[in-house]
Backbone bond lengths (Angstrom), bond angles and torsions (degrees), N, CA, C in turn:
res aa  C-N    CA-C-N  psi(-1)  N-CA   C-N-CA  omega(-1)  CA-C   N-CA-C  phi
1 M - - - 1.458 - - 1.523 109.84 -
2 K 1.335 115.76 158.52 1.456 120.81 174.61 1.529 109.21 -87.85
3 A 1.323 115.70 142.09 1.466 120.56 178.51 1.523 108.93 -154.14
4 I 1.328 115.54 153.09 1.464 122.26 173.31 1.528 107.98 -92.18
5 V 1.324 115.63 128.47 1.473 121.45 -178.54 1.528 108.79 -128.05
6 Y 1.336 115.89 142.34 1.466 119.21 171.57 1.517 109.52 -135.48
7 E 1.326 115.91 137.62 1.469 122.86 -176.36 1.521 112.18 -101.24
8 N 1.336 116.76 -21.55 1.460 121.55 -176.81 1.525 109.47 -136.59
9 Y 1.332 116.36 155.19 1.462 121.34 173.61 1.522 109.32 -74.21
10 G 1.341 114.90 150.59 1.453 116.81 176.22 1.510 114.03 158.03
11 S 1.326 115.52 -153.55 1.455 123.48 -177.61 1.533 109.83 -70.65
12 P 1.333 118.12 172.59 1.472 119.83 178.86 1.526 114.04 -55.64
13 E 1.325 117.87 -23.75 1.466 120.49 -178.52 1.524 113.39 -66.95
14 V 1.348 118.77 -11.14 1.473 119.41 176.43 1.529 111.15 -73.69
15 L 1.332 117.32 -11.25 1.464 121.59 -179.03 1.533 109.60 -83.04
16 N 1.322 116.16 126.62 1.461 121.13 -177.57 1.520 110.46 -127.33
17 L 1.331 116.27 135.21 1.455 121.98 176.33 1.528 108.35 -87.42
18 V 1.343 116.34 122.22 1.465 120.91 -176.56 1.527 110.13 -132.17
19 E 1.321 115.20 164.45 1.463 122.02 171.18 1.523 108.17 -99.15
20 M 1.334 116.37 134.15 1.452 120.36 178.04 1.517 109.94 -147.44
21 E 1.309 116.77 170.47 1.460 121.84 -176.33 1.524 110.96 -71.81
22 K 1.328 114.85 139.16 1.467 119.81 177.81 1.522 109.26 -68.65
23 P 1.353 118.18 134.46 1.466 120.15 -178.19 1.533 112.12 -72.98
24 V 1.330 114.69 160.50 1.472 122.39 178.10 1.525 107.76 -116.26
25 P 1.336 118.38 128.40 1.468 119.40 -176.29 1.528 113.08 -68.80
26 K 1.342 115.09 141.43 1.465 120.80 172.27 1.526 109.02 -75.43
27 D 1.324 116.50 178.08 1.465 120.89 -174.79 1.525 112.95 -57.50
28 N 1.356 116.76 -32.03 1.474 120.76 -176.27 1.520 112.56 -103.37
29 E 1.328 118.35 15.86 1.453 122.07 -174.04 1.522 112.68 -118.14
30 V 1.341 114.51 157.28 1.458 121.22 168.85 1.524 107.95 -113.86
31 L 1.330 115.96 146.47 1.462 120.24 174.65 1.520 107.66 -97.76
32 V 1.328 115.79 120.69 1.457 121.76 -177.16 1.527 109.68 -106.88
33 A 1.333 115.77 127.20 1.458 120.83 168.60 1.525 106.26 -81.76
34 I 1.317 116.13 105.53 1.463 120.72 -171.07 1.535 110.41 -77.87
35 K 1.329 114.89 130.86 1.460 121.51 178.96 1.524 112.27 -105.75
36 A 1.331 117.17 -24.65 1.466 120.23 -178.51 1.515 110.26 -153.42
37 S 1.326 115.46 146.80 1.467 123.14 170.90 1.524 106.29 -138.58
38 T 1.315 117.28 -168.24 1.463 120.77 -178.92 1.523 110.71 -136.76
39 A 1.316 114.81 159.04 1.465 121.94 169.62 1.517 106.53 -114.78
40 T 1.320 117.21 113.74 1.455 122.72 -175.03 1.523 110.33 -121.85
41 A 1.326 115.36 170.12 1.466 119.71 175.56 1.530 111.33 -60.43
42 P 1.349 120.01 -42.76 1.465 119.21 175.57 1.529 113.07 -61.70
43 D 1.339 117.97 -36.55 1.468 120.12 175.60 1.525 110.23 -60.23
44 A 1.327 115.93 -43.22 1.468 120.02 179.79 1.522 111.41 -65.34
45 Q 1.337 116.95 -39.14 1.462 120.09 178.34 1.524 111.06 -63.75
46 M 1.332 116.43 -42.08 1.473 119.20 179.09 1.524 110.37 -66.00
47 R 1.316 117.74 -35.50 1.475 121.05 176.86 1.528 110.82 -63.51
48 K 1.336 115.87 -38.96 1.464 120.67 -179.75 1.532 112.44 -79.37
49 G 1.332 116.20 -21.16 1.469 119.38 -174.01 1.507 112.31 77.68
50 T 1.341 116.35 28.84 1.464 121.58 179.59 1.529 109.77 -124.81
51 P 1.337 117.70 152.37 1.469 126.45 -13.29 1.529 110.13 -64.22
52 Y 1.312 116.82 161.50 1.459 120.61 -172.17 1.522 113.30 -61.46
53 I 1.337 116.39 -28.54 1.462 118.17 178.76 1.532 110.54 -63.49
54 G 1.330 116.81 -25.57 1.450 120.84 178.63 1.517 113.39 -67.17
55 R 1.340 116.28 -17.46 1.463 119.99 -179.74 1.526 112.36 -70.58
56 L 1.329 116.51 -13.74 1.464 118.63 172.79 1.522 110.09 -62.51
57 Y 1.331 116.00 -25.97 1.465 121.86 177.78 1.523 111.79 -96.15
58 T 1.342 117.25 -42.61 1.463 119.90 -173.54 1.526 113.90 -88.92
59 G 1.356 117.61 -19.70 1.460 121.05 -177.89 1.518 110.56 126.41
60 I 1.320 117.63 131.35 1.462 122.01 -173.67 1.530 111.91 -66.83
61 N 1.322 117.55 -55.93 1.461 121.66 -173.92 1.525 113.47 -96.40
62 G 1.301 116.07 -11.99 1.455 121.24 -179.50 1.509 108.86 -178.34
63 P 1.314 117.53 163.85 1.462 120.32 -176.78 1.531 112.70 -64.19
64 K 1.337 115.87 123.09 1.462 119.34 176.91 1.521 111.72 -84.72
65 R 1.330 116.08 -20.11 1.467 120.87 172.73 1.523 106.48 -104.88
66 K 1.319 116.28 103.13 1.456 121.34 -167.14 1.529 113.51 -73.44
67 I 1.338 117.45 -24.03 1.459 120.57 178.73 1.527 107.81 -102.53
68 P 1.329 118.82 115.95 1.469 120.53 -179.80 1.522 111.30 -80.51
69 G 1.322 114.96 -176.59 1.462 121.24 177.02 1.509 112.30 104.32
70 Y 1.334 116.41 115.82 1.465 121.74 -177.68 1.527 112.66 -95.38
71 E 1.337 117.26 -44.20 1.459 120.13 -172.67 1.526 111.44 -93.71
72 F 1.331 115.35 149.11 1.464 120.00 -179.92 1.523 109.86 -147.73
73 A 1.324 114.51 155.00 1.462 122.62 167.60 1.517 106.31 -146.77
74 G 1.325 116.52 136.91 1.454 118.63 -177.19 1.512 112.41 179.72
75 E 1.327 115.48 -157.65 1.467 121.95 -174.97 1.519 110.59 -121.37
76 V 1.330 116.42 136.68 1.461 121.45 175.33 1.529 108.60 -73.45
77 V 1.346 116.11 122.80 1.468 119.96 -178.24 1.525 112.55 -114.51
78 A 1.334 116.87 -10.03 1.466 120.89 175.79 1.520 108.13 -160.96
79 I 1.340 116.34 152.54 1.465 120.14 179.65 1.526 110.33 -135.58
80 G 1.351 115.08 150.52 1.449 120.85 173.59 1.521 110.84 -74.03
81 K 1.310 116.80 161.85 1.471 121.04 -172.07 1.523 113.59 -67.05
82 N 1.338 117.96 -20.36 1.460 120.54 -178.33 1.532 113.77 -98.09
83 V 1.314 117.63 0.82 1.467 121.55 -177.41 1.527 110.07 -73.63
84 K 1.326 117.18 128.98 1.463 122.49 -176.91 1.533 113.32 -113.17
85 Q 1.358 117.74 -31.68 1.459 120.66 -169.97 1.525 113.97 -86.64
86 F 1.339 117.42 -16.86 1.455 120.41 -174.93 1.520 110.51 -129.84
87 K 1.344 114.77 157.18 1.464 121.29 176.69 1.522 108.89 -137.70
88 T 1.318 116.87 163.05 1.459 119.55 178.44 1.532 109.57 -60.65
89 G 1.301 115.32 139.80 1.456 120.95 -177.27 1.510 114.25 97.59
90 D 1.336 117.67 -16.09 1.466 120.30 177.33 1.525 109.90 -65.91
91 L 1.332 115.62 137.23 1.458 120.96 171.80 1.521 107.90 -92.01
92 V 1.323 116.90 126.11 1.460 121.44 -171.58 1.524 110.63 -134.70
93 F 1.331 115.20 164.55 1.465 121.33 176.04 1.508 108.52 -153.71
94 G 1.328 115.87 168.66 1.459 120.15 176.73 1.513 111.30 157.60
95 G 1.326 115.06 -152.67 1.459 121.75 179.66 1.516 109.52 -136.80
96 S 1.303 117.41 134.87 1.466 121.52 -177.93 1.521 110.67 -95.27
97 T 1.326 116.81 121.93 1.462 120.76 178.66 1.527 111.69 -68.69
98 T 1.338 117.48 -12.13 1.466 121.10 176.82 1.530 111.41 -103.83
99 L 1.343 116.55 9.11 1.468 122.48 -178.07 1.534 109.81 58.94
100 G 1.335 117.79 -155.62 1.458 120.51 175.76 1.514 115.84 90.29
101 C 1.342 117.93 17.40 1.468 120.43 -174.04 1.526 114.12 -91.72
102 Y 1.335 118.30 -0.94 1.461 120.47 172.02 1.533 107.86 -87.35
103 A 1.302 115.20 64.18 1.463 121.12 -176.21 1.522 109.30 -157.50
104 E 1.322 116.01 160.26 1.467 120.01 -179.93 1.526 111.84 -71.45
105 Y 1.336 116.51 -27.04 1.464 120.31 179.86 1.531 109.34 -138.76
106 K 1.314 115.81 146.64 1.464 120.91 179.40 1.522 109.09 -149.71
107 C 1.323 116.92 133.12 1.468 121.71 174.07 1.524 108.52 -85.62
108 I 1.329 116.00 127.59 1.458 122.47 -179.35 1.523 108.83 -121.42
109 A 1.328 117.20 129.02 1.468 120.60 176.85 1.524 109.60 -65.40
110 E 1.311 116.32 142.14 1.462 121.21 -178.61 1.520 111.81 -59.35
111 D 1.342 117.44 -29.98 1.459 120.81 -178.32 1.525 112.25 -96.75
112 D 1.333 117.44 15.30 1.462 121.44 173.93 1.531 108.27 -85.76
113 L 1.324 116.81 -170.93 1.462 121.74 -177.31 1.534 108.67 -81.58
114 I 1.323 116.52 88.06 1.459 121.78 -175.87 1.527 109.38 -146.15
115 L 1.329 115.88 131.79 1.459 122.99 178.71 1.523 109.30 -136.89
116 K 1.324 116.28 160.71 1.461 121.42 175.25 1.525 109.14 -78.33
117 I 1.318 116.24 148.52 1.458 122.68 179.48 1.524 109.66 -88.41
118 P 1.323 119.05 123.95 1.471 120.85 175.87 1.529 111.06 -59.68
119 A 1.311 116.40 151.29 1.465 121.70 -173.04 1.517 113.29 -58.46
120 K 1.325 117.95 -34.07 1.469 120.43 -173.46 1.520 113.57 -82.79
121 L 1.334 118.26 -4.40 1.463 121.18 -176.50 1.531 110.98 -109.97
122 S 1.341 115.65 146.29 1.457 121.97 -179.70 1.525 111.18 -95.02
123 F 1.335 116.04 171.46 1.465 120.14 175.18 1.522 110.71 -56.76
124 E 1.348 116.50 -43.37 1.469 120.79 -178.04 1.530 111.53 -67.81
125 D 1.330 117.26 -31.00 1.467 120.68 177.89 1.522 111.83 -63.13
126 V 1.331 116.36 -40.97 1.466 120.02 -169.25 1.520 114.67 -100.70
127 V 1.327 117.89 -22.97 1.468 118.03 -171.42 1.523 113.69 -62.00
128 P 1.370 121.72 -30.59 1.470 118.50 179.23 1.529 114.33 -83.75
129 L 1.334 118.21 -3.89 1.466 119.96 -172.28 1.526 113.38 -68.36
130 S 1.327 117.14 -34.89 1.474 120.70 -170.76 1.511 113.69 -65.99
131 N 1.330 117.03 -25.97 1.457 120.46 -179.58 1.520 111.41 -103.07
132 S 1.330 116.76 -72.14 1.466 120.28 -170.58 1.522 113.07 -68.89
133 A 1.333 117.78 -43.73 1.467 119.79 -178.62 1.523 110.84 -68.35
134 V 1.326 116.65 -42.43 1.465 120.23 177.84 1.524 110.80 -63.44
135 T 1.338 117.18 -39.38 1.465 120.79 177.57 1.524 110.63 -61.90
136 A 1.338 116.83 -47.05 1.464 120.47 -179.56 1.522 111.31 -60.18
137 L 1.322 117.24 -46.22 1.468 120.71 -179.29 1.519 110.92 -65.20
138 N 1.317 117.19 -40.55 1.463 120.64 -179.15 1.524 111.54 -60.70
139 F 1.323 116.92 -46.45 1.467 121.08 178.18 1.527 111.15 -60.08
140 L 1.333 116.46 -47.33 1.461 120.05 -176.18 1.526 111.52 -67.23
141 K 1.321 117.27 -34.65 1.461 119.65 177.76 1.531 111.22 -68.99
142 I 1.323 116.60 -40.61 1.463 120.31 178.66 1.531 109.94 -64.46
143 A 1.327 116.54 -31.27 1.473 120.88 176.26 1.530 111.74 -79.88
144 K 1.337 116.59 -0.44 1.479 123.24 177.57 1.526 111.01 58.57
145 I 1.319 114.99 53.44 1.450 121.57 179.85 1.525 111.00 -57.82
146 K 1.343 116.18 139.17 1.463 121.84 -177.59 1.532 109.95 -136.97
147 T 1.317 114.30 158.03 1.460 120.53 175.15 1.533 110.13 -58.81
148 G 1.320 116.05 134.67 1.457 120.95 176.32 1.510 115.21 88.71
149 Q 1.329 118.29 -10.14 1.463 119.75 178.31 1.526 110.91 -67.00
150 K 1.315 115.66 147.83 1.461 121.08 174.85 1.528 108.36 -92.62
151 I 1.342 115.02 123.09 1.459 120.31 -175.53 1.525 109.91 -126.55
152 L 1.330 115.91 131.63 1.456 122.65 174.38 1.523 107.65 -106.42
153 I 1.332 117.12 121.56 1.459 121.51 -179.00 1.527 108.70 -113.75
154 I 1.335 115.44 111.89 1.457 122.72 -179.94 1.531 108.50 -91.85
155 G 1.330 116.24 131.46 1.461 119.41 -175.55 1.516 111.00 84.51
156 A 1.336 116.32 39.48 1.462 121.48 -173.03 1.517 113.45 -69.76
157 S 1.334 117.87 -14.72 1.452 119.77 179.31 1.526 112.96 -93.74
158 G 1.323 117.29 -3.13 1.458 120.81 178.83 1.519 111.80 -80.07
159 A 1.314 115.99 179.60 1.465 120.61 -177.85 1.530 111.01 -63.57
160 V 1.336 116.94 -54.24 1.467 120.14 179.00 1.523 110.37 -67.13
161 G 1.325 116.93 -44.03 1.461 120.98 -176.65 1.512 113.55 -62.37
162 S 1.334 117.84 -41.48 1.466 120.23 -178.60 1.521 111.29 -65.81
163 Y 1.327 116.74 -34.18 1.468 119.52 174.27 1.522 110.84 -72.61
164 A 1.342 116.78 -39.86 1.465 120.32 -178.36 1.520 110.93 -61.01
165 V 1.343 117.60 -40.63 1.465 121.45 178.10 1.525 110.24 -58.75
166 Q 1.327 116.46 -47.59 1.462 120.39 -176.92 1.530 112.05 -69.56
167 I 1.323 116.78 -40.37 1.462 120.30 179.81 1.525 110.32 -65.48
168 A 1.340 116.81 -43.67 1.465 120.08 178.19 1.525 110.91 -61.17
169 N 1.329 116.76 -38.94 1.463 120.43 175.48 1.522 111.07 -61.53
170 N 1.322 116.28 -42.28 1.464 120.84 179.57 1.522 112.25 -62.88
171 Y 1.333 116.05 -29.45 1.462 120.67 178.27 1.527 112.07 -84.17
172 G 1.320 116.59 -1.85 1.460 119.95 178.26 1.506 114.57 82.70
173 A 1.330 117.49 21.35 1.461 121.01 178.89 1.525 110.17 -80.93
174 D 1.327 115.44 159.66 1.459 123.05 175.90 1.524 106.39 -94.97
175 V 1.358 116.45 103.28 1.460 121.74 -168.80 1.525 112.07 -99.62
176 T 1.334 115.27 132.00 1.459 122.29 166.91 1.519 107.14 -115.58
177 A 1.331 116.53 124.80 1.459 121.52 -175.16 1.518 110.67 -106.63
178 V 1.340 115.79 147.77 1.465 122.13 178.84 1.520 108.63 -121.40
179 C 1.341 116.48 130.22 1.459 121.29 177.76 1.524 108.84 -156.66
180 S 1.324 116.86 -177.15 1.464 120.93 178.58 1.526 110.35 -88.17
181 T 1.327 115.36 169.37 1.468 121.79 -174.45 1.521 112.65 -53.40
182 Q 1.348 116.95 -46.93 1.456 120.35 -173.50 1.525 113.04 -69.58
183 N 1.327 117.49 -13.16 1.466 120.05 -176.98 1.525 113.66 -108.01
184 V 1.321 118.58 4.48 1.462 120.87 -176.80 1.528 111.20 -59.45
185 S 1.315 118.00 -50.41 1.468 121.06 -179.42 1.517 110.75 -63.96
186 W 1.312 115.70 -40.18 1.471 122.25 179.39 1.528 110.50 -59.58
187 V 1.337 116.71 -44.72 1.470 120.88 -179.27 1.532 110.23 -69.25
188 K 1.332 117.13 -37.46 1.466 119.11 177.08 1.521 111.77 -60.71
189 S 1.339 116.77 -29.91 1.463 120.63 179.05 1.525 112.25 -67.67
190 L 1.340 116.65 -14.53 1.466 120.73 177.30 1.527 111.58 -78.76
191 G 1.325 116.91 -6.56 1.461 120.37 177.03 1.508 114.25 103.86
192 V 1.342 117.44 22.52 1.457 120.67 178.62 1.530 108.93 -121.12
193 N 1.307 116.96 133.80 1.464 122.01 -177.96 1.525 112.86 -94.91
194 K 1.344 116.47 -26.37 1.459 120.51 -177.99 1.524 109.21 -93.30
195 V 1.328 115.78 101.84 1.460 121.01 -178.05 1.520 109.39 -125.47
196 I 1.318 116.51 130.48 1.463 123.14 178.61 1.522 108.93 -107.99
197 D 1.316 116.42 129.80 1.462 122.98 175.91 1.533 107.29 -92.43
198 Y 1.328 117.06 108.84 1.461 119.70 -174.73 1.526 112.67 -67.77
199 K 1.340 116.40 -15.18 1.460 118.78 178.65 1.529 111.99 -76.86
200 Q 1.336 116.17 -9.52 1.464 120.79 179.31 1.522 112.19 -89.59
201 G 1.327 117.64 1.64 1.461 121.24 178.71 1.508 111.62 140.12
202 P 1.334 118.18 167.23 1.466 121.95 -179.77 1.531 111.83 -53.50
203 I 1.309 115.25 140.25 1.470 120.44 -178.41 1.526 110.49 -58.60
204 Q 1.326 115.83 -42.55 1.468 120.07 -177.16 1.526 111.58 -57.37
205 Q 1.317 116.83 -37.47 1.467 120.13 179.60 1.526 111.23 -73.26
206 Q 1.334 116.54 -35.63 1.463 119.57 -177.03 1.523 112.84 -73.17
207 V 1.324 116.75 -30.94 1.477 118.27 177.54 1.528 110.30 -85.71
208 Y 1.328 116.38 -12.48 1.466 124.80 178.20 1.524 110.16 53.50
209 K 1.335 118.98 -116.83 1.462 120.70 -174.48 1.530 112.86 -96.80
210 Q 1.335 117.98 12.99 1.459 119.77 178.52 1.521 109.92 -67.00
211 K 1.321 116.02 146.56 1.449 122.06 176.86 1.532 108.57 -122.10
212 F 1.330 115.73 141.95 1.456 121.51 -176.24 1.525 110.57 -120.20
213 D 1.326 114.96 141.42 1.465 119.87 176.19 1.521 110.83 -72.03
214 I 1.332 116.10 -31.13 1.465 121.76 178.03 1.524 108.87 -137.18
215 V 1.322 116.41 130.39 1.460 122.31 167.13 1.525 106.06 -113.41
216 F 1.331 116.31 115.26 1.462 121.74 -176.38 1.533 108.74 -110.93
217 D 1.324 115.75 107.99 1.459 121.29 175.12 1.526 107.64 -87.65
218 A 1.329 116.37 96.84 1.462 121.79 -174.53 1.526 113.29 -86.37
219 V 1.348 116.85 3.89 1.461 120.52 177.23 1.526 112.03 -117.83
220 G 1.317 117.79 -11.29 1.457 121.06 176.35 1.511 114.77 73.84
221 K 1.339 117.43 31.29 1.467 120.47 -178.64 1.526 113.26 -111.81
222 Y 1.323 117.18 -2.22 1.465 120.75 -178.70 1.526 109.32 -115.11
223 S 1.306 115.66 166.42 1.462 120.68 -177.68 1.524 109.52 -124.23
224 F 1.324 114.44 166.61 1.461 120.12 177.02 1.530 110.36 -62.94
225 S 1.326 116.88 -39.58 1.467 120.26 -177.22 1.524 111.55 -63.46
226 T 1.345 117.99 -34.00 1.461 120.25 179.81 1.525 112.31 -84.88
227 S 1.328 116.71 -10.13 1.470 120.79 -174.86 1.520 114.26 -113.24
228 K 1.335 117.64 -17.22 1.460 120.00 -169.87 1.524 113.20 -63.48
229 N 1.346 117.90 -30.64 1.463 119.66 -179.84 1.532 112.33 -72.32
230 M 1.324 116.57 -12.32 1.462 120.26 176.50 1.526 111.78 -90.86
231 L 1.334 116.82 -5.57 1.467 121.37 -177.39 1.523 111.49 -88.17
232 S 1.322 115.28 146.22 1.461 120.74 171.71 1.529 109.26 -70.13
233 E 1.303 116.91 175.43 1.470 121.29 -174.18 1.524 112.14 -55.36
234 N 1.327 116.80 -40.18 1.468 121.07 -179.44 1.533 111.19 -112.05
235 G 1.334 116.80 27.27 1.457 120.74 -176.24 1.515 112.92 -75.55
236 C 1.331 115.34 167.62 1.466 119.28 178.19 1.526 110.59 -132.99
237 F 1.316 114.66 146.87 1.459 123.24 179.07 1.522 108.29 -106.50
238 L 1.331 116.49 123.88 1.459 122.56 178.75 1.527 109.09 -111.15
239 T 1.313 117.67 142.51 1.451 120.85 174.61 1.518 110.18 -148.19
240 V 1.340 115.44 148.12 1.462 120.56 179.07 1.519 111.44 -87.87
241 N 1.336 117.52 -2.97 1.467 121.39 -175.69 1.528 111.05 -105.73
242 L 1.309 116.36 112.37 1.473 121.27 178.10 1.524 110.10 -86.80
243 S 1.327 116.35 132.50 1.466 122.17 177.08 1.519 108.73 -146.75
244 F 1.338 115.49 167.60 1.469 118.87 177.73 1.532 110.58 -64.58
245 A 1.334 116.52 -37.05 1.468 119.73 177.96 1.519 110.26 -62.66
246 L 1.319 116.55 -40.84 1.459 120.20 179.47 1.531 110.96 -64.74
247 L 1.324 116.36 -42.51 1.466 119.84 178.16 1.524 110.62 -59.31
248 G 1.330 116.31 -41.11 1.457 120.32 177.41 1.514 111.62 -62.50
249 N 1.329 116.47 -42.37 1.467 120.47 178.06 1.524 112.32 -66.11
250 M 1.321 116.39 -36.13 1.467 120.15 177.88 1.530 110.50 -62.11
251 I 1.334 115.48 -45.05 1.468 120.09 -179.60 1.522 110.34 -66.76
252 W 1.341 116.51 -46.14 1.460 120.39 -176.51 1.524 110.65 -63.33
253 T 1.328 117.63 -47.21 1.473 119.73 -177.32 1.527 112.20 -69.45
254 S 1.335 116.72 -27.90 1.470 118.83 179.19 1.526 111.81 -67.24
255 I 1.344 116.25 -21.96 1.467 120.75 -177.35 1.532 112.38 -104.81
256 F 1.344 116.30 -42.49 1.461 119.67 -167.15 1.530 115.46 -112.27
257 S 1.302 119.68 -6.60 1.457 120.03 -172.45 1.530 112.58 -131.83
258 K 1.326 115.72 145.35 1.456 120.50 172.51 1.524 110.30 -73.89
259 K 1.319 116.50 -29.01 1.450 120.91 174.18 1.526 108.99 -78.19
260 K 1.325 117.37 137.07 1.454 120.91 -173.77 1.525 111.72 -119.49
261 V 1.327 115.06 153.72 1.459 123.00 173.18 1.520 107.53 -112.76
262 I 1.331 116.99 129.84 1.456 121.14 -175.29 1.525 110.53 -128.42
263 F 1.319 115.24 130.94 1.464 122.26 169.26 1.520 107.23 -133.69
264 T 1.318 115.94 143.04 1.462 119.63 175.20 1.523 109.21 -139.59
265 A 1.303 117.43 135.24 1.463 122.35 177.92 1.525 108.01 -89.79
266 T 1.313 116.07 88.85 1.465 120.42 -175.59 1.523 111.48 -59.00
267 G 1.324 116.55 -37.32 1.463 119.88 -179.50 1.509 113.36 -61.77
268 A 1.340 116.87 -25.48 1.459 120.90 -179.22 1.526 112.80 -89.39
269 A 1.330 117.12 -2.77 1.464 120.62 178.63 1.523 110.16 -67.22
270 S 1.313 116.55 159.19 1.464 120.60 179.46 1.520 110.15 -66.51
271 V 1.327 116.41 154.50 1.461 120.56 177.50 1.528 110.05 -60.47
272 A 1.334 116.86 -39.16 1.470 120.59 179.79 1.526 110.84 -59.72
273 N 1.329 116.95 -42.28 1.466 121.11 178.64 1.522 110.79 -65.46
274 K 1.345 116.50 -44.49 1.465 120.03 -178.71 1.531 111.52 -67.78
275 I 1.313 116.92 -32.65 1.474 120.01 176.81 1.524 110.28 -62.34
276 Q 1.326 116.87 -42.82 1.468 120.05 179.36 1.522 111.17 -64.81
277 L 1.323 116.84 -41.22 1.458 120.56 177.26 1.534 110.49 -64.52
278 L 1.333 116.02 -42.47 1.460 120.37 -178.87 1.526 110.90 -65.43
279 K 1.315 117.61 -37.96 1.463 120.41 177.63 1.524 110.82 -63.37
280 E 1.333 116.42 -36.80 1.464 119.81 -179.19 1.520 111.20 -68.99
281 V 1.342 117.94 -44.64 1.469 118.88 179.77 1.530 110.21 -70.64
282 L 1.326 117.72 -32.01 1.462 120.52 177.50 1.520 111.00 -64.28
283 L 1.324 116.73 -39.74 1.467 120.36 177.94 1.530 110.38 -63.89
284 M 1.340 116.65 -41.03 1.459 120.11 176.26 1.526 110.49 -59.70
285 A 1.333 116.06 -43.62 1.463 120.35 -179.20 1.522 110.98 -66.22
286 E 1.319 116.04 -41.61 1.466 120.50 -179.06 1.523 110.97 -64.77
287 N 1.330 116.32 -33.52 1.476 121.38 179.91 1.527 112.85 -83.95
288 G 1.327 116.63 -0.75 1.459 120.39 178.96 1.511 114.66 83.04
289 N 1.339 117.15 13.18 1.462 121.64 -178.41 1.522 113.83 -99.31
290 L 1.327 116.93 0.78 1.467 120.78 -179.60 1.525 107.81 -146.36
291 K 1.318 116.23 122.40 1.452 121.49 -177.61 1.518 110.22 -118.89
292 S 1.325 115.77 134.50 1.463 120.68 174.71 1.517 108.32 -82.53
293 M 1.317 116.46 112.13 1.458 121.65 -178.96 1.531 108.68 -84.36
294 I 1.331 116.49 115.11 1.457 121.94 -176.88 1.528 109.42 -99.09
295 D 1.322 116.25 120.02 1.452 121.76 178.50 1.525 110.25 -80.20
296 K 1.337 115.84 -59.80 1.459 120.55 -179.02 1.521 110.49 -141.18
297 G 1.335 114.93 155.76 1.452 121.30 175.22 1.520 110.40 -122.05
298 Y 1.322 116.09 142.34 1.461 122.41 178.60 1.523 108.83 -133.14
299 S 1.322 116.47 154.76 1.458 120.30 172.14 1.526 108.93 -84.40
300 I 1.328 116.52 167.97 1.470 119.40 178.65 1.529 110.13 -62.48
301 Q 1.339 116.33 -29.88 1.462 119.80 177.67 1.531 111.64 -67.83
302 Q 1.331 116.60 -19.61 1.468 121.49 -179.55 1.531 112.04 -103.17
303 C 1.317 116.89 24.53 1.468 121.02 -175.12 1.527 111.78 -60.06
304 I 1.327 117.29 -37.42 1.469 120.02 178.66 1.525 109.81 -61.50
305 E 1.336 116.72 -44.73 1.463 120.94 179.92 1.532 110.83 -63.72
306 A 1.323 116.63 -38.33 1.464 120.66 178.35 1.525 110.88 -61.17
307 H 1.327 116.88 -44.18 1.464 120.42 -179.78 1.526 111.40 -71.15
308 K 1.315 117.10 -34.01 1.470 119.21 176.02 1.528 109.78 -61.84
309 Y 1.325 115.96 -40.53 1.464 119.28 -179.96 1.529 110.77 -66.41
310 V 1.322 117.69 -42.03 1.462 120.54 177.44 1.523 110.34 -61.23
311 D 1.329 116.49 -39.23 1.468 120.93 -179.29 1.527 113.15 -64.28
312 T 1.334 118.31 -21.75 1.465 119.94 178.68 1.521 111.62 -67.71
313 G 1.349 117.27 -22.71 1.458 121.57 -177.52 1.514 113.15 73.37
314 R 1.339 117.37 13.40 1.462 120.46 -175.69 1.529 113.35 -111.40
315 K 1.311 117.48 10.68 1.466 118.01 -179.13 1.525 110.30 -73.54
316 S 1.331 114.47 151.06 1.460 121.58 175.18 1.518 107.82 -114.90
317 G 1.321 117.65 123.87 1.453 119.00 -177.85 1.518 111.15 73.68
318 N 1.328 116.26 -135.53 1.457 121.61 -169.46 1.529 112.82 -115.47
319 V 1.334 115.08 151.89 1.444 122.42 174.16 1.528 108.29 -112.33
320 V 1.326 116.79 121.34 1.460 122.01 -175.74 1.521 109.89 -106.13
321 I 1.327 115.50 138.58 1.457 122.40 174.35 1.524 108.04 -110.24
322 T 1.337 116.75 119.11 1.463 120.54 179.07 1.520 109.62 -91.91
323 I 1.312 114.70 141.61 1.466 120.69 -173.77 1.523 108.84 -128.03
C-alpha cells in the first residue's frame, strides 16, 4: 500500500510517499480502506515536533508513529473475529489515537473514535468532524453555552472557527464573527450576519461598548488581557493556544475574578467523551445544520503541498487529502 512516512521532525519535505505492506487487523480491529484524511494545524505541529511538550506523545527525539494523519473516512474491508459493531462494506469515519491515516489502509480498534457515515453524507463532509468540529463543540460546552448568549468568535473562517460559528448558531446564541476582508462573505454564508473585518481596525474598537458572554479565540492569536474588556461581568475567554501566561490567567481568574479563562486539551479527552461529542456534531451535519467548509483538496501524492498550505496560516475551513 501507499503511505506517507516521516523519520524526523521538520518542514513538509520530511514527508515521504512510500510503498509498504498492507496491515492485518487484530481481533478487536477493523481494516479501513481510507478514502480521505485531512491536513490540520495539529497535524503540522506534530510534523514539526512543536510544542516540545507534545513530543511526550509523538516521540522525544523523533516521531515514534512514522505514519502521520489523525482523521480518516473510508470503507471497512476486513474485521477481526471479536468485532461486533462493524462489518465489511460499512462506510466509517473518525480519528485514530495511534495516527497513521495518511495511508491507503489503516487498522482501527473497534473502541477507538470511529462511527458509521450516514447515507446522505460524503467522505469529505465527515472527515474533518473528528478534530475541528469536536474541538469547537468541546470548548463551547465547557463554557456552558446557552440560548441568547452573546458570543464573539475570532478566526471564524478557520477550521475550528467555522464550526464554532455554526454550532453556536445551533445553540441559539447571538454570534458575532471575526475574519479578514476576503472571508467576510464566506463567513456570512455560515449563517451569521454580524461579521467584523479585523483588517479595518482593532476588534475592541469595532465592537465599541458591546459585551460578550463568551469570547472564543479559535486561532490562538489573542490574549485574555486584550479581550477581557469585551467580556460581560461573568464572561469567559476561550482560546485554542496553551501558554504559560494563559495558565497563569486561568489560575488567577479562578480565584480572584468573575471573568474566567478557559482552555481544554480536546485531544487528551477520553475516547468515550470524544465519541459523544462526535455523535452530536454528526447529528447536526446529518440534519443540515453543520457544514464542513472545504478550502482545498490534495491527493496523497500532494501531501507536501497540503502541509505547505497549512503552514501559511491562510487556509479557510478545512484541507482534505484524498487517498
